[in-house]
N, CA, C and O of each residue as an XYZ file, in Angstrom:
352
protein
N      90.500     45.308   -192.603
C      89.503     45.783   -193.987
C      89.207     47.141   -193.709
O      88.705     47.722   -192.747
N      89.728     47.549   -194.994
C      89.011     48.873   -194.931
C      87.332     48.796   -195.476
O      87.252     48.280   -196.591
N      86.241     49.141   -194.988
C      85.115     49.220   -195.244
C      84.503     50.208   -195.829
O      83.290     50.180   -196.039
N      85.542     51.552   -196.282
C      85.024     52.457   -197.539
C      84.786     52.124   -197.892
O      84.123     51.375   -197.174
N      84.564     51.687   -199.424
C      83.844     51.566   -200.802
C      82.564     50.816   -200.419
O      81.583     51.107   -201.104
N      82.386     49.896   -199.444
C      81.308     49.146   -198.480
C      80.676     50.130   -198.396
O      79.830     50.280   -199.277
N      80.764     50.937   -197.605
C      79.659     51.831   -197.137
C      79.319     53.004   -197.661
O      78.433     53.704   -197.170
N      80.144     53.394   -198.941
C      80.254     54.290   -200.103
C      79.301     53.768   -200.929
O      78.407     54.614   -200.896
N      78.828     52.566   -201.909
C      77.871     51.528   -202.250
C      76.841     51.056   -201.864
O      75.861     50.961   -202.603
N      76.856     50.573   -200.335
C      75.778     49.876   -199.865
C      74.339     51.004   -200.345
O      73.806     51.051   -201.454
N      74.121     51.504   -199.590
C      73.197     52.360   -199.799
C      72.901     52.657   -201.448
O      71.818     52.450   -201.995
N      73.806     53.054   -201.937
C      72.816     53.415   -203.596
C      72.738     52.357   -204.205
O      71.947     52.436   -205.145
N      73.375     51.055   -204.048
C      72.710     49.939   -204.886
C      70.931     48.943   -204.017
O      69.937     48.458   -204.556
N      71.270     49.040   -202.852
C      69.930     48.831   -202.370
C      68.803     49.743   -203.089
O      67.891     49.393   -203.839
N      69.213     51.204   -202.551
C      68.296     51.805   -203.421
C      67.527     51.643   -204.411
O      66.305     51.562   -204.539
N      68.778     51.590   -205.398
C      69.008     51.013   -207.058
C      67.921     49.279   -206.835
O      67.386     48.646   -207.745
N      67.918     49.070   -205.881
C      67.361     47.448   -206.576
C      65.390     47.961   -205.703
O      64.362     47.699   -206.328
N      65.357     48.598   -204.403
C      64.606     49.237   -204.127
C      63.485     50.020   -205.469
O      62.404     49.524   -205.787
N      63.934     51.010   -205.950
C      62.985     51.620   -206.721
C      63.417     51.045   -208.026
O      62.350     51.130   -208.635
N      64.080     50.631   -208.687
C      64.226     49.748   -210.120
C      62.483     48.726   -209.617
O      61.455     49.034   -210.220
N      62.437     47.530   -208.448
C      61.733     47.160   -208.531
C      60.247     47.778   -208.238
O      59.184     47.367   -208.704
N      60.435     48.776   -207.424
C      58.986     49.321   -207.359
C      58.835     50.467   -209.106
O      57.765     51.049   -209.288
N      59.883     50.608   -210.081
C      59.185     51.357   -211.515
C      59.081     50.109   -212.128
O      58.760     50.055   -213.315
N      59.276     49.243   -211.577
C      59.248     48.344   -212.724
C      57.742     47.407   -212.698
O      57.413     46.842   -213.741
N      57.083     47.315   -211.766
C      55.899     46.819   -211.041
C      54.785     47.935   -210.870
O      53.594     47.679   -210.694
N      55.256     49.034   -210.936
C      54.281     50.180   -210.648
C      54.013     50.757   -212.513
O      52.924     50.542   -213.045
N      55.040     51.392   -213.205
C      54.873     51.873   -214.557
C      55.474     51.275   -215.605
O      56.503     51.548   -216.223
N      54.402     50.126   -215.749
C      55.144     49.315   -217.296
C      55.870     50.199   -218.078
O      57.067     50.089   -218.345
N      55.064     51.142   -218.468
C      55.844     51.778   -219.625
C      57.185     52.624   -219.191
O      57.318     53.599   -219.931
N      58.013     52.540   -218.392
C      59.528     53.199   -218.089
C      60.109     51.989   -216.962
O      60.662     52.153   -215.874
N      59.768     50.808   -217.643
C      60.492     49.566   -217.484
C      62.000     49.672   -218.243
O      63.072     49.427   -217.689
N      61.863     49.992   -219.300
C      63.314     50.282   -220.527
C      64.195     51.320   -219.549
O      65.339     51.012   -219.214
N      63.699     52.315   -219.207
C      64.826     53.371   -218.355
C      65.273     52.924   -217.170
O      66.259     53.361   -216.576
N      64.359     51.809   -216.717
C      64.686     51.691   -214.533
C      65.748     50.203   -215.110
O      66.629     49.886   -214.312
N      65.667     49.494   -216.215
C      66.756     48.794   -216.559
C      68.163     49.684   -216.815
O      69.303     49.691   -216.349
N      67.429     50.405   -217.800
C      69.296     51.142   -217.980
C      69.855     51.500   -216.932
O      70.957     50.963   -216.820
N      69.509     52.390   -215.836
C      69.132     53.026   -214.817
C      70.318     52.034   -213.678
O      71.504     52.275   -213.456
N      69.556     51.037   -213.195
C      69.714     49.393   -212.614
C      70.974     49.185   -213.048
O      71.739     48.957   -212.111
N      71.613     49.174   -214.393
C      72.677     48.672   -214.767
C      73.728     49.831   -214.684
O      74.917     49.513   -214.688
N      73.478     50.777   -214.631
C      74.691     51.657   -214.537
C      74.787     51.515   -213.098
O      75.880     51.618   -212.540
N      73.621     51.263   -212.399
C      74.303     51.161   -210.769
C      75.033     49.987   -210.857
O      76.002     49.958   -210.097
N      74.889     49.146   -211.455
C      76.092     47.667   -211.186
C      77.187     48.202   -211.645
O      78.251     47.975   -211.068
N      77.120     49.159   -212.972
C      78.279     49.120   -213.483
C      78.909     50.107   -212.819
O      79.807     50.469   -213.579
N      78.953     50.779   -211.785
C      79.213     51.893   -211.240
C      79.692     50.980   -209.765
O      80.754     51.308   -209.237
N      78.855     49.822   -209.136
C      79.467     49.336   -208.211
C      80.556     48.434   -208.507
O      81.584     48.415   -207.830
N      80.321     47.566   -209.665
C      81.478     47.139   -210.334
C      82.780     47.503   -210.123
O      83.569     46.848   -209.443
N      83.134     48.971   -210.929
C      84.007     49.428   -210.849
C      84.565     50.103   -208.657
O      85.558     50.326   -207.964
N      83.352     50.105   -208.600
C      83.918     50.536   -206.480
C      84.671     48.965   -206.162
O      85.356     48.696   -205.175
N      84.317     48.038   -207.312
C      84.804     46.645   -206.869
C      86.401     46.206   -207.272
O      87.254     45.363   -206.992
N      86.175     47.409   -208.144
C      88.038     46.872   -208.665
C      88.754     47.598   -208.394
O      89.953     47.380   -208.568
N      88.130     49.162   -207.671
C      89.092     49.600   -206.942
C      89.325     49.188   -205.544
O      90.445     49.275   -205.041
N      88.438     48.802   -204.989
C      88.611     48.760   -203.465
C      87.871     47.013   -203.563
O      86.645     47.074   -203.650
N      88.388     45.667   -203.562
C      87.878     44.439   -203.717
C      87.770     43.964   -202.200
O      88.779     43.849   -201.504
N      86.418     43.681   -201.703
C      85.866     43.220   -200.693
C      84.762     42.126   -200.585
O      83.822     42.106   -201.379
N      84.871     41.400   -199.784
C      84.218     40.192   -199.416
C      82.180     40.986   -200.054
O      81.391     40.745   -200.968
N      82.250     42.083   -198.664
C      80.970     42.214   -198.598
C      80.219     43.208   -199.883
O      78.989     43.144   -199.873
N      80.661     43.854   -200.664
C      80.685     44.759   -201.786
C      80.367     43.590   -203.230
O      79.634     43.724   -204.209
N      81.160     42.611   -202.861
C      81.185     40.992   -203.821
C      79.645     40.598   -203.851
O      79.040     40.413   -204.907
N      79.107     40.496   -202.674
C      77.677     40.008   -202.307
C      77.179     40.716   -202.459
O      76.091     40.149   -202.563
N      76.898     42.107   -202.652
C      75.830     42.877   -202.818
C      76.183     42.954   -204.249
O      75.580     42.071   -204.859
N      77.029     43.769   -205.123
C      76.604     43.374   -206.735
C      75.572     42.122   -206.967
O      74.426     42.118   -207.418
N      76.700     40.695   -206.324
C      75.913     39.764   -206.718
C      74.475     39.593   -206.562
O      74.037     38.948   -207.515
N      73.687     39.882   -205.832
C      72.431     40.214   -205.428
C      71.910     41.641   -206.195
O      70.731     41.990   -206.126
N      72.725     42.260   -206.780
C      72.284     43.135   -207.330
C      71.851     42.776   -208.955
O      70.919     42.902   -209.749
N      73.296     42.210   -208.831
C      73.203     41.377   -210.948
C      71.743     40.761   -210.892
O      70.808     40.896   -211.681
N      71.840     40.055   -209.731
C      70.479     38.584   -210.280
C      69.250     39.558   -209.989
O      68.513     39.603   -210.975
N      68.903     40.180   -209.161
C      67.495     41.160   -209.767
C      67.771     42.044   -210.765
O      66.671     42.506   -211.069
N      68.496     42.482   -211.360
C      68.709     43.113   -212.614
C      68.204     42.333   -214.014
O      67.282     42.660   -214.761
N      69.469     40.758   -214.157
C      68.756     39.778   -214.920
C      67.659     39.002   -214.400
O      67.449     38.024   -215.117
N      67.025     39.070   -213.589
C      65.583     38.735   -213.649
C      64.509     39.206   -214.649
O      63.782     38.801   -215.555
N      64.970     40.719   -213.676
C      64.001     42.080   -214.907
C      63.875     41.804   -215.858
O      62.851     41.565   -216.498
N      65.654     41.779   -216.308
C      65.661     42.027   -217.546
C      65.139     40.943   -218.671
O      64.874     41.131   -219.858
N      65.086     39.737   -217.875
C      64.603     38.565   -218.614
C      62.896     38.644   -218.776
O      62.299     38.389   -219.822
N      62.142     39.136   -217.250
C      60.760     39.597   -217.702
C      60.602     40.311   -218.385
O      59.798     40.025   -219.272
N      61.216     41.607   -218.417
C      60.880     42.477   -219.369
C      61.019     42.291   -221.103
O      60.468     43.075   -221.875
N      62.035     40.855   -221.661
C      62.325     41.206   -223.003
C      60.850     39.824   -222.968
O      59.926     39.842   -223.781
N      60.963     39.004   -222.096
C      59.799     37.915   -222.216
C      58.669     37.981   -222.356
O      58.062     37.014   -222.818
N      57.762     39.601   -221.861
C      56.539     40.263   -221.617
C      56.001     40.914   -223.471
O      56.561     41.671   -224.263
N      54.916     40.277   -223.511
C      54.864     40.889   -224.693
C      54.819     43.178   -224.940
O      54.996     44.002   -224.043
N      54.584     43.400   -226.147
C      54.577     44.909   -225.828
C      52.944     44.866   -226.235
O      52.269     44.009   -226.805
N      52.539     46.531   -225.533
C      50.902     46.556   -225.918
C      51.275     47.558   -226.417
O      52.089     48.387   -226.008
N      50.542     47.505   -227.552
C      50.231     49.095   -228.819
C      49.258     49.587   -228.664
O      48.211     49.152   -228.184
N      49.537     50.601   -229.083
C      48.467     51.577   -228.615
C      47.047     51.284   -229.422
O      45.972     51.752   -229.045
N      47.150     50.743   -230.169
C      45.902     51.018   -230.889
C      44.728     50.193   -230.603
O      43.534     50.451   -230.759
N      45.653     48.534   -229.886
C      45.038     47.812   -229.651
C      43.984     47.591   -228.119
O      43.042     46.915   -227.705
N      44.934     48.696   -227.691
C      43.369     49.122   -226.648
C      42.099     48.574   -226.139
O      41.950     49.622   -225.510
N      41.156     47.968   -225.861
C      39.813     47.794   -225.765
C      39.528     48.649   -224.756
O      40.228     48.719   -223.746
N      38.689     49.218   -224.915
C      38.080     50.251   -223.733
C      37.225     49.396   -223.350
O      36.454     49.664   -222.428
């Protein structure tokens, strides 16, 4: 089997998971953009899987999709802070 697409997308998808988790936990104001970038990485991976389906790439995409889904659900459930309501 050809491992070309898995080799090309493994590091970007793992970087997306690590970078997205870091941005999500460290910078709450950047969460929407981080989730958007992670979703776009998922779409690039899905295109790669559609052009060259491989079992390893599918597993990596499932892992990435699960992380994005959990972070997105947590973001949508979290209340937003308004600038005027912050006590000092």
